[in-house]
C-alpha positions as CSV (number, residue, x, y, z in Angstrom):
1,M,0.0,0.0,0.0
2,N,1.1,3.6,-0.6
3,V,0.2,6.8,1.0
4,V,-0.1,9.4,-1.8
5,F,0.6,13.0,-0.7
6,T,-1.0,15.5,-3.1
7,G,-0.6,18.8,-1.3
8,W,-0.7,20.6,2.0
9,L,-2.8,23.0,4.0
10,N,-1.7,26.4,5.1
11,G,0.2,26.0,8.3
12,V,1.5,22.5,7.5
13,R,3.7,21.2,10.3
14,T,6.6,20.0,8.3
15,V,8.8,19.0,11.3
16,S,6.0,16.9,12.7
17,L,5.4,15.3,9.3
18,V,9.1,14.4,9.0
19,H,9.0,12.7,12.5
20,L,5.8,10.9,11.6
21,L,7.3,9.5,8.4
22,K,10.4,8.3,10.3
23,E,8.2,6.7,13.0
24,K,5.4,5.1,10.9
25,A,7.1,4.5,7.5
26,G,10.5,3.5,8.9
27,L,12.3,6.1,6.9
28,S,15.7,7.7,7.8
29,L,15.7,11.4,8.7
30,S,17.1,12.3,5.3
31,E,14.5,10.2,3.4
32,A,11.6,11.6,5.5
33,K,12.9,15.2,5.0
34,A,13.3,14.7,1.3
35,I,9.7,13.5,1.0
36,V,8.4,16.5,3.0
37,D,10.5,18.9,0.9
38,A,9.2,17.3,-2.3
39,L,5.6,17.7,-0.9
40,V,5.9,21.4,-0.2
41,D,7.7,21.9,-3.5
42,L,4.8,20.5,-5.5
43,P,3.5,23.0,-8.0
44,V,0.7,25.2,-6.9
45,A,-2.0,26.6,-9.1
46,R,-2.7,30.4,-8.9
47,L,-5.6,32.2,-10.5
48,K,-5.6,36.0,-10.5
49,M,-8.8,37.8,-11.0
50,S,-10.1,41.4,-10.4
51,D,-13.0,40.7,-8.1
52,A,-12.0,39.9,-4.5
53,R,-15.6,38.9,-3.5
54,A,-15.8,36.4,-6.3
55,A,-12.4,35.0,-5.3
56,S,-13.7,34.6,-1.8
57,R,-16.8,32.7,-3.0
58,I,-14.7,30.5,-5.3
59,A,-12.2,29.7,-2.5
60,T,-15.0,28.7,-0.2
61,A,-16.6,26.5,-2.8
62,L,-13.2,24.8,-3.6
63,E,-12.6,24.2,0.1
64,L,-16.0,22.6,0.4
65,M,-14.9,20.2,-2.5
66,G,-11.9,19.3,-0.4
67,L,-9.4,21.4,-2.4
68,P,-7.0,23.4,-0.2
69,C,-7.3,26.9,-1.4
70,S,-6.1,30.2,0.1
71,R,-6.9,33.7,-1.1
72,T,-4.9,36.9,-1.0
73,G,-7.0,39.7,-2.3
74,A,-8.3,38.5,-5.6
75,T,-5.7,35.8,-6.1
76,L,-6.5,32.1,-5.4
77,T,-3.7,29.7,-4.6
78,L,-4.4,26.0,-4.7
79,T,-1.8,24.0,-2.8
80,G,-3.0,20.5,-3.6
81,W,-5.6,18.3,-5.2
82,R,-7.8,15.4,-4.3
83,P,-8.8,12.5,-6.5
84,G,-12.4,12.4,-7.5
85,V,-12.9,16.1,-8.0
86,E,-14.0,16.6,-11.5
87,E,-12.2,19.1,-13.7
88,R,-15.5,20.2,-15.3
89,V,-17.0,21.1,-11.9
90,V,-14.1,23.4,-11.1
91,I,-14.3,25.0,-14.6
92,D,-18.0,25.6,-14.3
93,L,-17.7,27.0,-10.7
94,I,-15.0,29.6,-11.7
95,A,-16.7,30.5,-15.0
96,S,-20.0,31.1,-13.3
97,E,-18.3,33.6,-10.9
98,V,-15.8,35.6,-13.0
99,E,-15.1,36.5,-16.6
100,L,-11.6,35.1,-17.4
101,P,-10.2,33.5,-20.5
102,L,-11.3,29.9,-20.7
103,P,-7.7,28.5,-21.2
104,Q,-6.7,30.2,-17.9
105,I,-9.6,28.6,-16.1
106,V,-8.9,25.2,-17.7
107,E,-5.2,25.3,-16.7
108,F,-6.2,26.0,-13.1
109,A,-8.8,23.3,-13.1
110,K,-6.4,20.7,-14.5
111,K,-3.9,21.4,-11.6
112,A,-6.8,21.3,-9.1
113,T,-7.9,17.8,-10.3
114,A,-4.8,15.9,-11.3
115,G,-1.7,17.6,-9.8
116,S,1.6,16.1,-8.8
117,S,2.1,13.7,-5.9
118,V,4.7,12.1,-3.7
119,K,4.2,8.4,-2.7
120,V,5.4,6.7,0.4
121,A,5.3,2.8,0.4
122,C,3.9,1.1,3.5
123,P,4.2,-2.6,4.2
124,A,0.6,-3.0,5.4
125,A,-2.7,-1.4,4.7
126,S,-3.4,-0.7,8.4
127,L,-0.1,1.2,8.7
128,A,-0.8,3.2,5.5
129,Q,-4.2,4.2,6.9
130,E,-2.7,5.2,10.2
131,L,0.1,7.2,8.5
132,A,-2.4,9.0,6.3
133,S,-4.7,9.8,9.2
134,E,-1.8,11.3,11.3
135,A,-0.3,13.1,8.3
136,R,-3.7,14.9,7.7
137,I,-3.5,16.2,11.3
138,C,-0.1,17.6,10.4
139,G,-1.7,19.5,7.5
140,A,-0.8,17.1,4.6
141,I,-3.3,16.2,2.0
142,C,-3.1,12.5,1.2
143,H,-4.9,9.3,0.5
144,V,-4.1,5.6,0.6
145,A,-3.8,3.8,-2.7
146,P,-2.5,0.3,-3.8
C-alpha cells in the first residue's frame, strides 16, 4: 500500500510530518525530510482575478470540495488536489463567478484535479491508513492507494 501525498494545507507542520514519516514508515531522517521537501515543492495553481468577492466565493466552494485553497486579495492559490474532484465542476464553478479566458480557467482546473504527488510505500494497509490519518493532522493532503 502507498500513502499518496497530493498537497498541503496552510500551516502544514513539516517537522511533525518528518518525524511521523520516520516513525510510521521507517524512513531515515534524510529520506523523510526529502519527502516532505518534495511535498511542499509540489507545483501550486494560482488564479488571478479582479473581483475579491468572487475570489472569496470560489475559494469557499473549492474548500467545500476538499481542495486546499487560500486567497490573497483577488488571487487564489491552490496547494494540492484530491482524487475524485472533476475538472468540469471546477471549470463551471469559476466560469460562473468571473469572466476570465477559458484557457486560464482550464489550466487552473487541471492542476486542481490531477496535480503532482509524492508516494510513500507502507508494508501493510493498516499502517498506511494510520500514517495517512496522522499526516492529515499535520496538514498534509493524502490518501491511501494500492
